[in-house]
N, C-alpha and C positions, 0 to 999 in steps of 0.2 A: 693765495694759491687757488686756481680754478679747480672745481671738482672734476675727478677723473672717472669715467664710466668703468664698470667692472669688465665690460667686453674688451676694453683696450689693455687690460692687465693680464690677459691670457687665461681667464677663467673659462672652463668648458661650457658649451651651450646648455647642457642639461642643468648644470648648477645655476646658470644665469636665469633659467626659467624659475627655479625655486626662489632665488633672490628677488626677481621681479614680482612674483606672486605675493611676497611679503612687503612690497613697496620699496625695495632696495635696488636702486639702479646705479647710483654713484657712490664711490668709495670715500670713506673718511681719510684724513691724512695718514694715520698710522697704517691703514689698509693699503692705500695707494703706494706707500713707501716700502712695505714689506712683501706684498704679494708677488712681485716679479722674482725676487730671490727665493722665497719659500716655495713657489710653484716649481722652481728648477731643482729643489732638493738641498739647498744650502742651509747650514745651521744659522739660526737667527737669534739675536738678542734684541727684543722689542721693548722700548720704554715709552710710555705715554700716560697722559693724565687719565685718572679713573673716569669711566664713561666715554672714552674716546673711540671705542669700537675694537678693542684688542681681541675679544672673544671671536668675532667673525674673522679677524685677521689670521687666526691659526686654524679655524674650523674649515674654511674654504680650501686651503692647500691640503689639509689632512684628508678630506673627502676626495679631492681631485687626484692625489698621488696614490691613494689606496684603491681606487676604483679599478676593477679588473675587467669590466665590460668594455668591449671594443667601441671606440667612438672616433669618428672622423668628421672634419668640417663638411657640412652639407648633408650629413646622414639624417634620414628621417627619424622621428621619435619612435615610430613603430619598429624599425629595425633595431634601434638602440634598446628598446624594451625587450625584444627577443634575445638580444645578447645578455641583458641582465638576467632574464629568466634562465638562460643556459648556465650562467655562472652559479646561480642559486641552486640549480639542480645538481651540479657537480659537488657543491659543498654539502648538500643533503646526503649524497652518497658517501661522502667522507665521514660525516657524523654517525652514519649507521654502523661503522666499523666497531668491533669490540674493543680495540685498543685506542679508541679516540681520546685524545687529551686536548682540552680547550687551549688554543694558542692564538690569541688576538694579534692583529697586525698593526693596531694603533693604540696608543696609551696617552691619556691626559691625567696629570696629577694636579690636584687642587687641595687647598688647606681646609676648607669647610664643606659641610654637606650642602648648604644652600648654594654655594658657588658651583659645586659639582652638578647639582640639578639644573642650574641655569645654563651651564655649558652644554649639558645634554639636550636641553630644550632647543638651543640654537643649532646644535650639530645634527640632531635627529632627522629633520627633513632633508638636509644635504646628503646624509649617509643613505637614506632610503632611496633617493634619486640615483645614487651610485650603486644601488643593489646591496647595501650593507646594513647591518643591525648594530645597535649600541646598547650599552647597559651601564648602570652606575654601581659603584662599590664603595660603601662607607659604613661606619659603625652606627649603632643605635637601632638597627633593623635585623631581622633574622637572616641567617646565612643561606637558608634554603632557596629563597627567590634568586639571590645573586648567583648561587651555584647552578641553579636551573637555567638562568639566562646564559651563563658561560657554556654550559653543556649544549645549549641549543645553537651554539656557533656565533656568539657575539664577535663582531670584527673589531670594534673599537670599545675600549673600556675607559670610563671616566671615574677616577678613583681617588680616595684619600689614602695617604701612605700607610696608616696604621692597619686598616682592614685589608688592604691589598697584601700586606706582608702576612697577615693571618691566613689568607687563602693560599698564598704561595707555600706556607709551611704545611698546610693541609693537602698540598699537591692537587688543588682544584684547577690550576692552570699553570702554564709556563709562558715565559716572556722571550723565549729564544727567537720567535718569529716576528717580533715587533719591528716595523720598518720606520715608523714615525713616532716620536715621543715629545710631549709638550709639557712644560712646567708653567702653570699659570699662578700668578702671585707667588713667585719663588721666594722673595724676601720675607713674605709673611710665613711661609712654611719654615724658613730658617728661624724666625722669631718664636714660633710655636714649638720648636724642638724637633721638627720633622727632618732636619738635615741628615742625621745618621741613617734613618730608614730610606730616605730618598737616594742616598749614595748606594745603599745595598740593592735597591731596586734597579737603579741605572746600571749597576755592575752585572746584572743578569741579561741586559739587552745587548744585542749584537753591536760591535763597534762601528759598523758602517751605517747605522741607523741615523736618520735625520733628527736633530735635537733643536727644539725651539723653546726659548724662555721669554715670557711676557710678564711684565709687572709695571705698576705705577712708579716704583722705586727699585733700583738695583743696588742694594747695599753690599757691604763687604762680606756678609754672611754667606753669599753664594759664589764668591770668587773661587773657592776651592772646587765647586761643582763645575764652573765654567772651564777652569784650567784642566780638569781631569777628564771630562767627558765630551766637551764640544771641540770640533775640529774647525779651526779658522772661522769663527763665527762673524757674521756681518751685524754690526751694531746699528740699530735704528732708534733714534731718540727724536721724536716729533715735537713734543711739548714738555717743558719742565713741570713736574707735579706741583712745585711751589707757586707757579704762576696762576693767579686767580683768573678764571675765565671771565670774559667780558659779560657773559650772560648770568654770572653768579653774583648776587648781592649779599655782602657780609654786614652783619650787625652784632655789636657787643653791648649788651645791656647789663649795667651794674644795678643790682636790686638788693633790697633788704630781705633778710631771712623770713621775716614775718609776712612778707608779700609774695614769697616764692610760689606757694600753692595757687594763689589767685592768678599769678602771672602765667603759670603753666596751663591752668584751666582756660584762661583767655586765649592763649595761643593755639590751644587744641580745638577751639570752638568754631573754627572757620569751616568753609564749605569744601575747599580743595583737599587733596591728599597731603598728609604731613607725617613725618617720622620724628619721634621724640627719643633721644638717646640718653640712657642713664649709665652709671658706672657699674652697678651691681645688679645681679639677677633679682634680688629681693626688691630693690627699688623699682625695677621694671614691672614685676608682678603686682606690687602694691599700687603703683601709679595707674596701671591699666584697669585694675579693679575699681579704684576710686573714680576714674573718669567714666567708666561704664555705669556705675551706680548714680552718678550725677547727670546721666542722660546723654553722654557722649560715648557711643560705642567705640571701643578700642581693643585691638588684638595685641598680643604680646609675643615677643620672640627673644628667647634667651636659652642658655645652656641647660636649664633644669627641665625643659620640655622634651618629651619623646619625639622621635622623628615624625610620627603621624600627627602629633599636636603642632609641631612646627609647620608642617605642610598645610594643615587646615587653617592655622592663623595667617600664614602668608597668602594662601589662596583667598581668604576673606578680604585681605587688604588689596590684593591685585585685582580681584573681580569687582571691587567697589562696594562690598557689603559693609565695610567700615572705612572711614576716612582717616583714622588715626592708628598708627602702630607704635607701640612703645617697645624699644629694643635695647639690647646691650651692644657691645662692639662685635658680637657675632654676626650682626647684620650690616656692619660697616663695609664689608667686602662682598662683592658678588651679588648683592640684591639689586636687580635691575627691574624696577617698577616704573612704568611710564607715568608722566604727569605728576610727579611729586613736586609740589609747589614750595613746600617749606620744610626745612630741617631744623629742629630745635635741640640744642645741646643743653639738656637740663643741668648737667654738670660738665665743666670743661674736661676734655680728654686728658689722659696722663702723658701723652707724647704727641709731637707734631704730626707723626705719620698717621695716627688715629684721627687727628683733626682733618687731615686731607681726605681720608677715606670716608669719614662720616659726611663731610661736606659733599663728597662725590655722589651721594644718593640723589641729589637734585641737580638741575642744569645739565642733564645728560643729553647726548646726541644733538647738541646745538640749541636745546631749549633753555628757557630762563628758569631761575629758581632763587630762593632766599635762604640764607643760613643765619640763624640767631644763636648766639652763645650767651647763656645766662651766667653771671659772675656774682657770687656772694662776697661780702666784705672780707672774709677770711681766705678767699681764693684769688684776690686781685693780683698779688705778686706772682703766683704760679701761672695764672692765665696770661699775664703780660709776657712772661718768659716764653711760654708755649707759642703764643701768637707771633712773637718775633722770630722764633725758630721756623715757624711754618710760612713765614713771608707775608703775613696778613697785617697790613698797615691800616688799621681802623681805629678811630678814636672812640673809647668807651663812653657811653651815655647813661646817666642816671635816670631811671624811669620807674613808674609804677604800672600796675596792670591796666589802669584807666588813662594812661598818658596818650597824647595824640600820636606819637610814633608807633605805639603798640596797636592802637585801634586802626591805624592805616594799614599795618601789615595783616591784621585779622581780616579786614574786609567784611564781606557778607557772612553773617553768623548762621550756622546750620540749625535746623530744628532739633529739639531734644527728643530722644528716643528712650522711652521707659521700658524696662524689663527685657533688654536685649541680651541674648546669649549666643554663643558660637554655634550651638547645636541647631539653632533655628535656620541658619544660612549654610552651614557646613556640617552636615550630619556625619556621624562616625563612619569611617571608611578611608579609602585612598583618594584624596582630592586630586592627586596628580593624574589618576586615571580618568577623572572627569574634566580635566583642564582642556579647554579648546573645543568642547563638544557643543553642537547646536541641537536643535530639535530633530534634525534628521538622524541623529545618532552617530554622525561622523566627526572626525577630528583626530588629531595626532595623540590623543590621550589613551587610546586603547588599541587592541589588536584588530578589532573590526573596523574602527575608523582608519587605521593605517592601511588596511587592505583596500579601502575604497578611496584613498587620497588621490589616486591618479585619474579617477572618473570625474566627469563634470557634475557639479552639485545642482540638483533640481530645486528651484525656488519658485513659489507661486508668484505670478505676475498679474498685473491688472488686465492684460490682454487675454487671460485664460477664461474659459467659460466655466460655469458651475460644474459641468460634467468632468471637464479636465481637472479641476481642482479636487473633485472627489477621487478621481483615479490617482492623482498624485498623492493625496493623503493616504489612500489605501496602500499604495506602493511603499510609502515611507513607513507605515505601520507594519507592513510585512517585513521590511528590513529590520525594524526594531525587534519584532518577534523572533526573526531568524537569529539575530545576535544573542537574544536571551537564551534561546534553545541551545545555541552553540556553547555559551558559557556554562549552562547547566550540564550539557553532555560532557564537557571537559572536566568539570568538577566531579561529576559522578564517576568518570573513568579514573580520576586521581584517587577518589575514595576507595574504589574497588581494588586498585593497585596497592594502596596502603593496607587494606584488609587482607589481601592475599599474602603480602609480606609478613604481616603479623601472624596469620595462620601457619605459614611455613616455619616461622621461628618457634611457635608454640609446639608444632608437631615434632620438630627437632629436639626440643627440650623434653617432650614426653618419651621419645625413643631412648633418650639417654638415661632415663630412670630405670633402675633394676627391679624395683618393687612398686607395683601400682597400688597406691594407698586408696582406701575407700573415700567416697566424697564426704568432706567434712560438714558437720552440722554447724549451727550458728555459734554454739559455745566453743567448738573447735576453732572456728575462724577467729573468734576473739582471743582465744588463748594461744593460737599459733600451733596447734597440735597437728603433726603430719606423720607421726611414727605409727605404722599399723600394729606393731607389737605392743607399744604402750597403750594404744586404743583398746586392744583386746584385753590387756590386764585391767584397765580401768573398767571395762564393761563387766568382766567377771567379778571385780571388787564390788560393783554396784548390784549385780544379780547373783547372789550366792547360790540360788537354787539350781542354776545351770552348772555349777561346779559339782553338784551332788549327783550328776548323771543325766544331764539334759541332752546327752548325745554328743557333746563337744569333746569329751575326753580330756579336758583341761582341769586339773585338780592342783591347787596351790597348797602352800604349807598350812595356811589357816584352815582350809577345808579339811585336810587330812587330820589335823589336830582335833577339830570338832568331831570328826567321825570316831576317833579313838576315845575321846571323852564320853561320847554318847554310848558306845559299846560298853565302857566300864560302868557307867551308871545303870544301864539296863541289866548288866550282869549282877550288880550289887543290890539294887532296889526293885528291879522288875519294871515293867512298863507302867506308865502313869495312866490310870483309868480316865476314860472320857466322862465329863460331868453330866452329859445328857443321857448317853446310852449305858454308861457304867462299864464299857468294854475298854480293854487296853488299847491305847492309840498307837503304841510302837514308835513314838516320836520324842521320847524324853531325851533331852540333851541335844537334839538337832537344832540347827540354826534357824529353820523355818517352823519352830514351835509355835502353836497357836496361843499359848499362855505366856504372859509376861512374868516378871519376878515375883509379883504379888498374887500369882495364880488367878489373874483376871483374863478373860478371853479377849484377844486382840483382833477385832473384826477388820481393822484397816489393813493389817498384813494379809488377811485372807483375800480381801478385794484386790490388793496389789498382785497376789499370786495368781488370781483368776485372770487379770488383765495380761500378766506376763505369759501365762499359759496360752491364752487365745492368740496373742501376738506371735508366740513361737509356732503355734500350729499353722498360722496363716502366712508368716513371712520367714519362718525358719528361726535359727538361733540369732539372727541379726538384730532383733530388738523390735522397735515400733514400726518399721517398714518405711518410714519417711526418709531417713538418711542413714540407714544401716544401723539403727540403734542409738540411744543417747550416750554419747561418750564425753565425759568431763575430764579436762586436762588437770592433772595433779602433779605435784613434785615427786621426784623419785624417792624421797624419804617419807614413806607412807607409815601411818600409825596402824599397826596390826592389832593392838588391844585397845579398843575404844568401847566403853560401857554405855555410851549414849544410844538413843534409839536411831533406827535407820532413817526416819523422817528428818531428824535434826541434822544428821550427817549429810543427807542428800541436799537439804536446804543450804548448808554451808558450802558444799561443792558448787552449787549453782551460783551463789553469790560471789564466790571467789573467781569463777570463770567469767561472770558478767561484769563485776565491778572491781576485781582485783583484791578484794578483802572480804572477810566473812561477815562484816557488819552491814553490808548492803550500801545503798546510796546514802550520802550525807544529806539529810533533810534539814532545811534551814530553820523551820519552826518547830521541829520535833525536839522535845526536852525529856521525854520518857523513853528509857531504854528497857526493852523487854526481850527476854530470850524467846526465840521462835518456837512455836508448837509447845508452849508450856501449859501443862494441864493444871487444873485446880487441885490444890492439896498436895502437889508433888514438888 
């Protein structure tokens, strides 16, 4: 079958420009077969071998049918861009409304995050030319970015069913305005258990919307979806997935377990890009680590990685930082990396479908590739059954890591790299935002690059003079600085907005409080004290002299009892004479007596009283002036009769507030337990 140009299939001229800029002028068979029907709005069932171009087959009609900018044959691009600008302005006015609810007009459902990102990368330039924006919705990342993109008016959403249902339950968007819906790898979604949420999602879409299903295999799991939601679908089956492509070379190597590690190491040591598939996540992580330590840098891709780690590892492999990627079946679908020369199945897959999709990572878009399946002695029967079901008629060959068949596949050996780490080539951050950028700062990976995509790219040429080169370099530097300033301004505005929201919430909470509590000191913050009345009681308990008439007017039961006892003693025995002057002191029985029980003068209490008096004269009855007085949190069951000294009780209160017990911190090497403030001979 002769290749068919896109222009003959009814693709609009603006989209033809985007395809031509990416080197795509002729359609693949699946695209040539489905585009005429899909561009007219008919429901489609597309079946084609993995790597046959299914993604572009539904992205082109999606962008063409949802484009609202007026376009007529022969119209200049300047007029078309003015129409696009007018449409964007009208949508901006719509988003400014208070009751705006995100309502995308296009929806694509995919089973994995990697496939969703790949679809978005293909769709984004087409949607931008049509004056639309896209966003991805999947788990493993924060909701805030996805909700922000939806509120900014995303026209097309590429989503995984689970996270999309979460956002629908949160009322972050509605699907009532979806005009075109696509299910990519529908059979895989059914195998992963996504069929019930897919049905619930499709039930919220208008019945007259266009439905398109594309997959390498159309199993019985999606028959119910086809019967319930598709209207008279047109089936397009270009190539059976079991048919091995002429450009794909299959090898089945029977090896001994003792030689398996050397075999894998040898197959990974080549120059070209290669993907090594394992069955478990632990095997993938362990194998990538061993290869990297042996001088063969390898990235890993499996379900135990966060989304940012997945993106960084995949970007390192796509951009050529590493030639080897070790992955589980999570990379068997949707990973479209050009120039993958070799796929090594370290362990045979569990089912024929996985074998097809693993093998499909190479020999894509008409290019050649090699697939090697390693079979251990205990896996021969299972591998034979699986290969027969997948339609692979290849005779197994017994080899070792140094056999001629293996050395021929390896070809040129790459140089060893010692001490490689992912942070050297892919620093922490969002690698998808850096994807496609050049030294001019442009590219489809960021807002600034997308805003300049329609402008011609200035590149230095040999015909330029030194002065022109300097002017060009200065202009490019100015553009980079402008992009940095814009990012900083946007982030600063977001921080101010968050701070204003926090301040408003705090002010509302303060207005709701009926009693304004004094600012807590450090002991209060540790103990959780927030009750002003309890704080006042604790302060009076700690400063008995203020209950004796310090102007506060607060006299508790213990203070009154002490007054009565003092008056009774003075009436019975008279005042105690002062030892130095011989005059009655008038303080017998009072709580701030200068003499202890053994009639010894207590200078410490006198110094404490002086400090308390000076603090009271300077700051009032609040205490020390720093935080309104020292307030120690205590239980409600207070001990009213305690014969110990004030210093001992004060020390225990501080220890209880600071460490939660009266013993203080547990010291590892301390074996001597002493009572605090213990005097000699007492």
